[in-house]
VORO-144617 format. One record per residue (C-alpha): x, y negated, z negated; residue number from 1. Coordinates in nm, 3 decimals, padded with zeros to 5 digits. Example, Ala and Ser with C-alpha at 12.3 -4.5 7.8 and 13.67 -1.06 7.14 Angstrom:
2
px  py  pz  num
01.230  00.450  -00.780  1
01.367  00.106  -00.714  2
This chain:
494
px  py  pz  num
-05.655  -28.028  -01.741  1
-05.391  -27.767  -01.780  2
-05.051  -27.658  -01.664  3
-05.012  -27.440  -01.359  4
-04.763  -27.154  -01.379  5
-04.656  -26.868  -01.145  6
-04.876  -26.558  -01.132  7
-04.731  -26.210  -01.092  8
-04.964  -26.044  -00.845  9
-04.838  -25.689  -00.891  10
-04.683  -25.498  -01.177  11
-04.487  -25.238  -00.984  12
-04.303  -25.355  -00.674  13
-04.193  -25.087  -00.431  14
-03.854  -25.120  -00.265  15
-03.723  -24.961  00.054  16
-03.370  -25.073  -00.034  17
-03.284  -25.200  00.312  18
-03.044  -25.489  00.324  19
-03.188  -25.807  00.472  20
-02.905  -26.055  00.528  21
-03.152  -26.320  00.641  22
-03.107  -26.692  00.583  23
-03.416  -26.679  00.362  24
-03.240  -26.439  00.126  25
-02.931  -26.661  00.128  26
-03.147  -26.963  00.046  27
-03.317  -26.779  -00.237  28
-02.984  -26.663  -00.380  29
-02.856  -27.019  -00.373  30
-03.176  -27.134  -00.538  31
-03.136  -26.878  -00.815  32
-02.779  -26.983  -00.873  33
-02.872  -27.348  -00.898  34
-03.212  -27.333  -01.067  35
-03.179  -27.027  -01.289  36
-03.507  -26.910  -01.433  37
-03.640  -27.241  -01.560  38
-03.833  -27.490  -01.354  39
-03.717  -27.852  -01.358  40
-03.913  -28.177  -01.361  41
-04.028  -28.306  -01.024  42
-03.809  -28.587  -00.894  43
-04.040  -28.868  -00.999  44
-04.006  -29.139  -01.256  45
-04.140  -29.078  -01.605  46
-04.224  -29.319  -01.878  47
-04.012  -29.120  -02.120  48
-03.666  -29.243  -02.039  49
-03.429  -28.965  -02.131  50
-03.692  -28.782  -02.331  51
-03.689  -28.459  -02.131  52
-03.813  -28.130  -02.267  53
-03.776  -27.775  -02.137  54
-04.015  -27.661  -01.869  55
-04.341  -27.552  -02.012  56
-04.547  -27.239  -02.007  57
-04.856  -27.123  -02.192  58
-04.863  -26.959  -02.531  59
-05.072  -26.678  -02.673  60
-05.410  -26.772  -02.803  61
-05.702  -26.719  -03.028  62
-05.694  -26.404  -03.236  63
-05.569  -26.154  -02.984  64
-05.322  -26.036  -02.725  65
-05.323  -25.821  -02.417  66
-05.200  -25.789  -02.063  67
-05.413  -25.879  -01.767  68
-05.389  -25.564  -01.560  69
-05.765  -25.557  -01.509  70
-05.810  -25.925  -01.432  71
-06.053  -26.014  -01.150  72
-05.823  -26.289  -01.026  73
-05.548  -26.283  -00.764  74
-05.384  -25.951  -00.707  75
-05.241  -25.783  -00.407  76
-05.094  -25.458  -00.286  77
-04.823  -25.289  -00.490  78
-04.547  -25.466  -00.298  79
-04.684  -25.812  -00.365  80
-04.414  -26.040  -00.512  81
-04.477  -26.108  -00.879  82
-04.399  -26.414  -01.083  83
-04.036  -26.362  -01.189  84
-03.747  -26.474  -00.970  85
-03.603  -26.124  -00.983  86
-03.924  -25.982  -00.836  87
-03.932  -26.251  -00.568  88
-03.576  -26.178  -00.459  89
-03.655  -25.808  -00.458  90
-03.955  -25.881  -00.236  91
-03.727  -26.063  00.010  92
-03.490  -25.766  00.017  93
-03.773  -25.518  00.069  94
-03.953  -25.721  00.333  95
-04.264  -25.775  00.119  96
-04.204  -26.148  00.120  97
-04.250  -26.154  00.499  98
-04.613  -26.047  00.470  99
-04.902  -26.280  00.386  100
-05.040  -26.158  00.055  101
-05.414  -26.136  -00.009  102
-05.575  -26.334  -00.287  103
-05.855  -26.164  -00.480  104
-06.106  -26.437  -00.547  105
-06.357  -26.451  -00.833  106
-06.683  -26.270  -00.768  107
-06.916  -26.526  -00.923  108
-07.284  -26.545  -00.827  109
-07.450  -26.831  -00.644  110
-07.554  -27.124  -00.861  111
-07.936  -27.130  -00.886  112
-08.059  -27.433  -00.696  113
-08.336  -27.486  -00.951  114
-08.105  -27.489  -01.251  115
-07.991  -27.816  -01.408  116
-07.620  -27.821  -01.475  117
-07.473  -27.904  -01.814  118
-07.281  -28.229  -01.781  119
-06.915  -28.237  -01.888  120
-06.836  -28.609  -01.912  121
-06.482  -28.736  -01.926  122
-06.474  -28.894  -02.271  123
-06.252  -28.888  -02.582  124
-06.260  -28.554  -02.760  125
-06.314  -28.345  -02.447  126
-06.097  -28.034  -02.474  127
-06.016  -27.776  -02.208  128
-05.842  -27.442  -02.254  129
-05.723  -27.236  -01.959  130
-05.546  -26.905  -01.907  131
-05.257  -26.816  -01.683  132
-05.226  -26.436  -01.688  133
-04.889  -26.438  -01.510  134
-04.690  -26.433  -01.832  135
-04.869  -26.116  -01.935  136
-04.637  -25.910  -01.713  137
-04.350  -25.915  -01.959  138
-04.523  -26.077  -02.256  139
-04.869  -25.919  -02.298  140
-05.159  -26.149  -02.369  141
-05.380  -26.396  -02.191  142
-05.179  -26.708  -02.262  143
-05.379  -27.028  -02.305  144
-05.281  -27.389  -02.273  145
-05.498  -27.668  -02.410  146
-05.549  -28.037  -02.338  147
-05.760  -28.300  -02.511  148
-05.871  -28.639  -02.390  149
-05.745  -28.894  -02.642  150
-05.862  -29.218  -02.483  151
-06.039  -29.348  -02.173  152
-06.024  -29.713  -02.075  153
-06.118  -29.908  -01.764  154
-05.773  -29.849  -01.617  155
-05.615  -29.538  -01.773  156
-05.685  -29.195  -01.915  157
-05.467  -29.056  -02.196  158
-05.448  -28.681  -02.255  159
-05.269  -28.478  -02.520  160
-05.140  -28.151  -02.377  161
-05.032  -27.854  -02.588  162
-04.831  -27.551  -02.485  163
-04.546  -27.321  -02.576  164
-04.220  -27.300  -02.391  165
-04.180  -26.938  -02.292  166
-03.818  -26.949  -02.184  167
-03.772  -26.626  -01.992  168
-03.394  -26.611  -01.961  169
-03.376  -26.317  -01.724  170
-03.021  -26.272  -01.602  171
-03.148  -26.237  -01.249  172
-02.818  -26.263  -01.069  173
-02.672  -25.983  -01.279  174
-02.969  -25.765  -01.194  175
-02.938  -25.814  -00.822  176
-02.572  -25.878  -00.756  177
-02.524  -25.507  -00.685  178
-02.639  -25.350  -00.359  179
-02.692  -25.015  -00.527  180
-03.043  -24.864  -00.505  181
-03.282  -24.964  -00.779  182
-03.331  -24.604  -00.897  183
-03.111  -24.529  -01.193  184
-03.034  -24.894  -01.263  185
-03.157  -25.011  -01.600  186
-03.358  -25.331  -01.608  187
-03.175  -25.594  -01.811  188
-03.381  -25.698  -02.109  189
-03.505  -26.056  -02.091  190
-03.427  -26.298  -02.371  191
-03.734  -26.490  -02.480  192
-03.748  -26.815  -02.670  193
-04.075  -26.960  -02.803  194
-04.078  -27.328  -02.890  195
-04.382  -27.544  -02.939  196
-04.395  -27.859  -02.727  197
-04.662  -28.108  -02.641  198
-04.678  -28.420  -02.432  199
-04.888  -28.728  -02.369  200
-05.009  -28.774  -02.011  201
-05.130  -29.104  -01.870  202
-05.342  -29.102  -01.554  203
-05.456  -29.411  -01.369  204
-05.833  -29.429  -01.330  205
-05.790  -29.542  -00.970  206
-05.616  -29.209  -00.900  207
-05.901  -29.015  -01.062  208
-06.123  -29.190  -00.808  209
-05.921  -29.189  -00.486  210
-05.597  -28.987  -00.480  211
-05.549  -28.687  -00.251  212
-05.240  -28.561  -00.441  213
-05.250  -28.305  -00.724  214
-04.943  -28.281  -00.951  215
-05.038  -28.015  -01.203  216
-04.698  -27.934  -01.351  217
-04.696  -28.115  -01.685  218
-04.495  -28.161  -02.004  219
-04.155  -28.192  -01.843  220
-04.120  -28.507  -02.053  221
-04.271  -28.619  -02.381  222
-04.457  -28.900  -02.206  223
-04.562  -28.864  -01.844  224
-04.715  -29.103  -01.592  225
-04.701  -29.032  -01.219  226
-04.902  -29.299  -01.033  227
-05.067  -29.179  -00.715  228
-05.138  -28.828  -00.846  229
-05.409  -28.642  -01.041  230
-05.286  -28.361  -01.272  231
-05.618  -28.202  -01.364  232
-05.809  -28.141  -01.041  233
-05.913  -28.354  -00.745  234
-06.042  -28.709  -00.719  235
-06.401  -28.821  -00.685  236
-06.326  -28.918  -00.325  237
-06.205  -28.568  -00.235  238
-06.502  -28.398  -00.405  239
-06.743  -28.635  -00.229  240
-06.599  -28.535  00.109  241
-06.615  -28.165  00.028  242
-06.974  -28.196  -00.092  243
-07.065  -28.348  00.245  244
-06.901  -28.060  00.432  245
-06.610  -28.278  00.543  246
-06.243  -28.182  00.525  247
-05.990  -28.379  00.322  248
-05.616  -28.423  00.355  249
-05.460  -28.272  00.044  250
-05.116  -28.262  -00.116  251
-04.999  -28.045  -00.403  252
-04.678  -27.973  -00.589  253
-04.506  -27.648  -00.480  254
-04.585  -27.351  -00.698  255
-04.226  -27.332  -00.822  256
-03.884  -27.488  -00.782  257
-03.789  -27.176  -00.587  258
-04.049  -27.245  -00.321  259
-03.961  -27.613  -00.307  260
-03.591  -27.529  -00.271  261
-03.660  -27.277  00.004  262
-03.855  -27.539  00.196  263
-03.600  -27.815  00.139  264
-03.292  -27.603  00.215  265
-03.459  -27.448  00.515  266
-03.525  -27.795  00.655  267
-03.162  -27.893  00.594  268
-03.043  -27.580  00.779  269
-03.280  -27.642  01.068  270
-03.481  -27.330  00.991  271
-03.835  -27.296  01.120  272
-04.068  -27.233  00.827  273
-04.413  -27.086  00.789  274
-04.460  -27.279  00.465  275
-04.693  -27.579  00.463  276
-04.519  -27.907  00.549  277
-04.313  -28.043  00.261  278
-04.351  -28.420  00.251  279
-04.280  -28.701  00.005  280
-04.605  -28.811  -00.159  281
-04.603  -29.052  -00.454  282
-04.225  -29.004  -00.467  283
-04.268  -28.627  -00.522  284
-04.199  -28.349  -00.267  285
-04.539  -28.193  -00.201  286
-04.694  -27.944  00.035  287
-04.969  -28.078  00.258  288
-05.275  -27.905  00.398  289
-05.638  -27.969  00.488  290
-05.888  -27.888  00.215  291
-06.235  -27.774  00.318  292
-06.540  -27.628  00.147  293
-06.588  -27.251  00.175  294
-06.945  -27.161  00.072  295
-07.213  -27.423  00.149  296
-07.342  -27.381  -00.207  297
-07.197  -27.389  -00.559  298
-07.102  -27.080  -00.758  299
-07.186  -27.011  -01.124  300
-06.862  -26.984  -01.322  301
-06.872  -26.829  -01.672  302
-06.703  -27.034  -01.945  303
-06.725  -27.088  -02.321  304
-06.876  -27.430  -02.395  305
-06.866  -27.532  -02.761  306
-06.829  -27.163  -02.855  307
-07.131  -27.060  -02.648  308
-07.114  -26.862  -02.321  309
-07.259  -27.066  -02.035  310
-07.222  -27.105  -01.659  311
-07.113  -27.421  -01.481  312
-07.146  -27.504  -01.109  313
-06.817  -27.495  -00.920  314
-06.742  -27.586  -00.561  315
-06.503  -27.350  -00.382  316
-06.252  -27.523  -00.153  317
-05.966  -27.377  00.047  318
-05.644  -27.492  00.216  319
-05.523  -27.269  00.504  320
-05.147  -27.219  00.541  321
-04.959  -27.163  00.870  322
-04.870  -26.802  00.783  323
-05.233  -26.695  00.742  324
-05.265  -26.729  00.367  325
-05.475  -26.993  00.196  326
-05.481  -27.183  -00.130  327
-05.804  -27.189  -00.327  328
-05.959  -27.430  -00.577  329
-06.284  -27.390  -00.770  330
-06.381  -27.740  -00.882  331
-06.632  -27.849  -01.143  332
-06.901  -28.000  -00.918  333
-06.933  -28.323  -01.112  334
-06.831  -28.644  -00.939  335
-06.710  -28.815  -01.256  336
-06.503  -28.518  -01.369  337
-06.407  -28.276  -01.085  338
-06.179  -28.054  -01.295  339
-05.987  -27.765  -01.148  340
-06.167  -27.470  -01.308  341
-05.982  -27.198  -01.117  342
-05.686  -27.247  -00.891  343
-05.448  -27.050  -00.675  344
-05.268  -27.307  -00.460  345
-04.927  -27.137  -00.451  346
-04.740  -27.022  -00.148  347
-04.628  -26.756  -00.393  348
-04.910  -26.607  -00.603  349
-05.025  -26.796  -00.911  350
-05.354  -26.858  -01.086  351
-05.507  -27.060  -01.366  352
-05.864  -27.024  -01.498  353
-06.049  -27.239  -01.748  354
-06.206  -27.021  -02.018  355
-06.318  -27.272  -02.279  356
-06.442  -27.632  -02.296  357
-06.495  -27.835  -02.611  358
-06.751  -28.101  -02.536  359
-06.780  -28.373  -02.803  360
-07.121  -28.517  -02.884  361
-07.198  -28.862  -02.748  362
-07.111  -29.153  -02.978  363
-07.362  -29.146  -03.260  364
-07.539  -29.430  -03.434  365
-07.420  -29.477  -03.795  366
-07.735  -29.320  -03.941  367
-07.685  -29.005  -03.736  368
-07.316  -28.953  -03.802  369
-07.384  -28.736  -04.108  370
-07.605  -28.493  -03.917  371
-07.501  -28.129  -03.951  372
-07.299  -27.979  -03.667  373
-07.420  -27.660  -03.493  374
-07.161  -27.465  -03.694  375
-07.293  -27.607  -04.021  376
-07.655  -27.548  -03.920  377
-07.582  -27.182  -03.842  378
-07.397  -27.129  -04.171  379
-07.680  -27.297  -04.358  380
-07.908  -27.023  -04.221  381
-07.644  -26.762  -04.310  382
-07.587  -26.678  -03.945  383
-07.236  -26.568  -03.838  384
-07.042  -26.822  -03.634  385
-06.789  -26.726  -03.366  386
-06.498  -26.973  -03.359  387
-06.271  -26.998  -03.054  388
-06.069  -27.310  -03.126  389
-05.811  -27.153  -03.358  390
-05.494  -27.055  -03.169  391
-05.193  -26.852  -03.273  392
-04.844  -26.791  -03.144  393
-04.797  -26.482  -02.931  394
-04.829  -26.163  -03.141  395
-04.805  -26.380  -03.451  396
-05.018  -26.518  -03.732  397
-04.864  -26.866  -03.704  398
-05.143  -27.113  -03.631  399
-05.076  -27.353  -03.344  400
-05.111  -27.731  -03.387  401
-05.407  -27.763  -03.150  402
-05.615  -27.566  -03.403  403
-05.626  -27.871  -03.631  404
-05.957  -27.997  -03.492  405
-06.147  -27.679  -03.578  406
-05.978  -27.629  -03.916  407
-06.071  -27.987  -04.006  408
-06.431  -27.919  -03.904  409
-06.448  -27.607  -04.125  410
-06.293  -27.795  -04.418  411
-06.541  -28.081  -04.378  412
-06.834  -27.838  -04.385  413
-06.701  -27.677  -04.703  414
-06.658  -28.016  -04.869  415
-07.013  -28.115  -04.773  416
-07.143  -27.792  -04.925  417
-06.937  -27.732  -05.239  418
-07.137  -27.425  -05.347  419
-07.070  -27.235  -05.020  420
-06.828  -26.944  -04.989  421
-06.716  -26.814  -04.651  422
-06.587  -26.485  -04.516  423
-06.321  -26.527  -04.245  424
-06.284  -26.231  -04.006  425
-06.026  -26.189  -03.730  426
-06.103  -26.011  -03.400  427
-05.890  -25.922  -03.097  428
-05.940  -25.788  -02.746  429
-05.861  -25.422  -02.676  430
-05.523  -25.473  -02.508  431
-05.244  -25.323  -02.712  432
-05.212  -25.071  -02.992  433
-05.520  -25.036  -03.213  434
-05.321  -25.028  -03.535  435
-05.122  -25.335  -03.437  436
-05.434  -25.530  -03.335  437
-05.604  -25.436  -03.662  438
-05.309  -25.560  -03.866  439
-05.275  -25.873  -03.653  440
-05.643  -25.961  -03.694  441
-05.615  -25.927  -04.072  442
-05.302  -26.143  -04.087  443
-05.459  -26.412  -03.870  444
-05.770  -26.429  -04.085  445
-05.545  -26.462  -04.388  446
-05.352  -26.740  -04.211  447
-05.675  -26.935  -04.159  448
-05.754  -26.903  -04.529  449
-05.402  -27.013  -04.622  450
-05.427  -27.320  -04.396  451
-05.763  -27.425  -04.540  452
-05.629  -27.387  -04.894  453
-05.284  -27.543  -04.852  454
-05.350  -27.813  -04.592  455
-05.716  -27.902  -04.655  456
-05.732  -27.833  -05.030  457
-06.021  -27.586  -05.021  458
-06.040  -27.369  -05.334  459
-05.899  -27.025  -05.261  460
-06.186  -26.847  -05.437  461
-06.428  -26.985  -05.177  462
-06.271  -26.785  -04.893  463
-06.250  -26.409  -04.832  464
-06.071  -26.255  -04.533  465
-06.092  -25.939  -04.324  466
-05.984  -25.813  -03.983  467
-06.141  -25.573  -03.736  468
-05.898  -25.561  -03.444  469
-06.080  -25.472  -03.122  470
-06.353  -25.265  -03.291  471
-06.627  -25.530  -03.265  472
-06.623  -25.678  -02.913  473
-06.888  -25.927  -02.810  474
-06.807  -25.896  -02.437  475
-06.642  -25.657  -02.195  476
-06.262  -25.653  -02.208  477
-06.214  -25.607  -01.834  478
-06.227  -25.978  -01.744  479
-06.039  -26.287  -01.856  480
-06.353  -26.450  -01.989  481
-06.455  -26.133  -02.172  482
-06.121  -26.100  -02.350  483
-06.133  -26.470  -02.433  484
-06.467  -26.418  -02.607  485
-06.342  -26.116  -02.800  486
-06.035  -26.298  -02.935  487
-06.200  -26.502  -03.206  488
-06.233  -26.588  -03.572  489
-06.577  -26.526  -03.716  490
-06.718  -26.718  -04.015  491
-07.003  -26.594  -04.230  492
-07.151  -26.750  -04.538  493
-07.152  -26.522  -04.843  494
């Protein structure tokens, strides 16, 4: 239920500086000139007439920052093209773009056949947070996006999607207009603009059940509705086929406007292409391939569920491409909610991984509505509580709007227990300078206290704050899920 963004597969491209006056390079140069460094909305109708917003990208998240150099997800050799347009053009010039690039897949264990899976039903209040580590190349930090189900009816699903615009205004053409060797040429500093945006997405229930088209670029407009597509995974029909060992025709939006433009312009010029076929599906140019199951069994994917580390069963499916590469999806193996839990469907490298799910309790009878939540029960026993639903701007103590749900929950607990006092502690992962992380964790804890006092009218003397940086990890920092667990706010009752 999250936005897909490009993934930079390598952090240090090597160049042999040979000139490649191929038509592909010409096409890419034209694409850069036309598209710049921002992706545009797909050419499909939206319900928000004229209400366009800048292209979206994830923002930094809960209580920490850090690059993803040690991530277990897609990476390639040192000449693998990375996410920026400048790197992609450089890869064309060096010849790296001609080579199929390997995808490093997650190394998750087999799901125990005897284990009963936790159900993740599609109902109001369901929240999903995912990480796209691509932005960490120039802007360190695992950068989450979040989406929450607002309403489910017999015909439609409504989702609220939160993200930051990370407008990377690299002056790519200035960097590469010279044919001089790269050595000795100073990299032009990117201009970065952070702006908070969100959007409302409507999905037809019939598409959740039957579509074979995934359109997972979101928040181009304030209100979005693209009939015939599914933005959050695959349909029940596709998952049913994969479960049975059958293949399924599949269509997906290109991983970037650059790739789409290369395919479209190449077709106009009569160029033979190794890219998957680009066809018009649901009035959107999409790549087409055949999706099939990889392992004949599910894998156990680690994820935070209601602030607790658990494993969920995922089905691994793959789409082979003509040039030898393949796209990969790891799908929640639940027919009523086959979410994309991990995905790398790009012709150019990109990845997104779900790290946290907020699962609301089932609708309660009136007599049970006042029952204490797990957070309140733990605090009542004076046990520390790790909180993962408070998000901050990148390298900042500004709390993001999607944190409102958790802040409201904490405020409600304090109102229900007027004699309680809480300590609020900030924690980060280990990526970045220790002194900076320590200061950031302290400022973020203070920001939580300020929000509870100013917005929820909790007495200031009931809240103490502290910060510990990366000094108290609860998981290893060498994986995405480990860093996600370490970036947290911890509550303890005094």
